[in-house]
ZAMARGU-4260 file (C-alpha; in steps of 0.2 Angstrom, whole numbers, plus 5000, padded with zeros to 4 digits):
<rodrens>
0) 5939/5344/6226 | 5946/5332/6213 | 5930/5332/6207 | 5925/5347/6203 | 5941/5351/6197
5) 5940/5335/6183 | 5923/5342/6180 | 5929/5361/6175 | 5942/5356/6162 | 5929/5342/6154
10) 5917/5360/6152 | 5934/5369/6146 | 5937/5355/6134 | 5920/5357/6128 | 5919/5373/6126
15) 5936/5372/6114 | 5928/5359/6105 | 5913/5369/6102 | 5921/5384/6099 | 5934/5377/6086
20) 5919/5368/6077 | 5913/5386/6070 | 5927/5390/6060 | 5944/5378/6051 | 5960/5382/6047
25) 5966/5383/6030 | 5980/5383/6023 | 5986/5382/6005 | 5999/5369/5998 | 6001/5372/5979
30) 6010/5356/5969 | 6015/5356/5952 | 6014/5341/5943 | 6026/5337/5929 | 6021/5326/5915
35) 6032/5311/5911 | 6027/5310/5891 | 6017/5329/5888 | 6010/5328/5872 | 6015/5346/5867
40) 6026/5361/5876 | 6011/5369/5883 | 6006/5350/5891 | 6022/5349/5902 | 6014/5354/5921
45) 5998/5359/5927 | 5997/5366/5945 | 5984/5361/5958 | 5984/5372/5974 | 5973/5361/5988
50) 5967/5369/6002 | 5973/5360/6019 | 5961/5359/6034 | 5964/5359/6051 | 5946/5356/6061
55) 5942/5350/6076 | 5950/5332/6075 | 5960/5325/6062 | 5946/5313/6056 | 5936/5331/6051
60) 5947/5339/6044 | 5951/5324/6032 | 5932/5322/6025 | 5931/5340/6025 | 5948/5338/6013
65) 5939/5323/6004 | 5922/5332/6002 | 5932/5346/5993 | 5941/5337/5984 | 5945/5343/5965
70) 5944/5326/5958 | 5931/5323/5967 | 5919/5339/5963 | 5927/5338/5946 | 5927/5321/5943
75) 5946/5317/5938 | 5960/5310/5944 | 5979/5316/5945 | 5985/5299/5938 | 5975/5304/5921
80) 5981/5321/5919 | 5997/5315/5920 | 5996/5302/5906 | 5981/5302/5895 | 5969/5316/5899
85) 5982/5329/5900 | 5968/5342/5899 | 5971/5353/5916 | 5982/5367/5919 | 5979/5375/5936
90) 5966/5372/5951 | 5964/5387/5962 | 5949/5389/5977 | 5944/5405/5987 | 5935/5404/6002
95) 5918/5416/6006 | 5915/5409/6021 | 5921/5401/6036 | 5911/5403/6052 | 5897/5397/6062
100) 5900/5381/6057 | 5900/5381/6038 | 5912/5385/6026 | 5907/5390/6009 | 5922/5389/5995
105) 5923/5390/5977 | 5934/5378/5968 | 5939/5380/5950 | 5949/5373/5936 | 5957/5379/5920
110) 5963/5370/5905 | 5963/5367/5887 | 5958/5353/5874 | 5952/5360/5855 | 5950/5377/5866
115) 5951/5385/5884 | 5939/5383/5896 | 5936/5382/5913 | 5922/5377/5926 | 5919/5383/5946
120) 5909/5373/5957 | 5904/5381/5974 | 5904/5369/5990 | 5894/5374/6006 | 5901/5362/6019
125) 5895/5357/6037 | 5911/5360/6050 | 5905/5348/6062 | 5904/5331/6049 | 5913/5336/6034
130) 5898/5332/6023 | 5892/5345/6009 | 5875/5354/6015 | 5863/5353/6001 | 5846/5363/6001
135) 5835/5352/6011 | 5845/5354/6028 | 5845/5373/6027 | 5832/5378/6019 | 5810/5374/6021
140) 5798/5377/6006 | 5811/5375/5994 | 5798/5375/5980 | 5794/5392/5985 | 5811/5398/5987
145) 5816/5388/5968 | 5801/5400/5963 | 5810/5415/5969 | 5826/5413/5960 | 5818/5406/5943
150) 5809/5425/5945 | 5826/5432/5948 | 5834/5422/5933 | 5817/5425/5918 | 5822/5444/5925
155) 5842/5442/5920 | 5835/5433/5905 | 5823/5448/5899 | 5837/5462/5904 | 5852/5450/5892
160) 5839/5449/5877 | 5836/5468/5878 | 5855/5472/5879 | 5862/5458/5866 | 5849/5465/5852
165) 5856/5482/5858 | 5873/5478/5849 | 5874/5478/5830 | 5888/5464/5832 | 5873/5453/5838
170) 5862/5456/5823 | 5864/5437/5818 | 5861/5429/5834 | 5843/5425/5840 | 5846/5425/5859
175) 5828/5422/5862 | 5833/5405/5853 | 5847/5402/5864 | 5839/5404/5881 | 5828/5392/5875
180) 5839/5379/5871 | 5847/5383/5888 | 5831/5378/5898 | 5830/5362/5892 | 5847/5355/5894
185) 5851/5367/5910 | 5836/5365/5922 | 5836/5381/5938 | 5839/5374/5953 | 5844/5377/5971
190) 5859/5366/5973 | 5875/5377/5969 | 5876/5392/5980 | 5888/5400/5992 | 5886/5408/6009
195) 5894/5426/6013 | 5889/5437/6027 | 5877/5445/6018 | 5865/5434/6011 | 5867/5418/5998
200) 5871/5418/5982 | 5863/5406/5970 | 5872/5400/5954 | 5868/5393/5937 | 5876/5390/5922
205) 5866/5393/5905 | 5877/5383/5896 | 5880/5392/5881 | 5892/5386/5866 | 5910/5389/5864
210) 5908/5402/5852 | 5895/5412/5860 | 5900/5411/5877 | 5902/5429/5880 | 5885/5433/5878
215) 5880/5422/5892 | 5873/5431/5907 | 5881/5429/5924 | 5871/5419/5933 | 5872/5423/5951
220) 5852/5426/5959 | 5858/5434/5979 | 5846/5436/5992 | 5850/5444/6007 | 5847/5437/6025
225) 5831/5447/6027 | 5824/5438/6010 | 5828/5421/6014 | 5821/5423/6031 | 5806/5415/6029
230) 5814/5399/6018 | 5828/5397/6031 | 5823/5379/6042 | 5824/5380/6060 | 5838/5376/6069
235) 5849/5373/6054 | 5866/5380/6052 | 5857/5395/6045 | 5847/5399/6057 | 5860/5405/6067
240) 5867/5419/6053 | 5850/5425/6047 | 5845/5433/6063
</rodrens>
């Protein structure tokens, strides 16, 4: 009887761990840092909104937080921002998906140097390991999928060129040249993507110069689960969703 009870309790515990591994609890922790020696009136403080993670175990929680760390993703340190850099003004996040063993989160930072600017990164995490998921972890025939993304990008470029040429204010701009330069330095890849309930959005930054950045298209290529099904790797975390 005692053996049966212990077995039952073991099954309950294992089930609880399996369920908890499917999602995590995320709590915002906003911290405002004061610079000891601000270089200007506008550089006295900066604010970082940290996503604090509660996962299946403290070790996995720590690993996930490390994977989605602003400092790691954007390659800066708080210490540098408090002293010599003084670019950052704010850092924040948004959760797009938190289920089926995956966390899809977007991290964004804003700051100013010669001019205001910002950056956004999209991270998808395996909630069992705490590691960032790469295209090879989730997709088969990545070459075929990349070709599909490139086709969507080519359409976006063609549509954008048509729209830019319609506006008289852009008469001194050569959009074809902008995209040619972009293609040389900003290669399309599958590396930057986000997940939601309806499918996956692949992201691309065209890297237009700041003076014409407003003319840059979104670089967001969305595909439904039905469209992606032929490319999803069997047994991957995505195979739980795209059925």
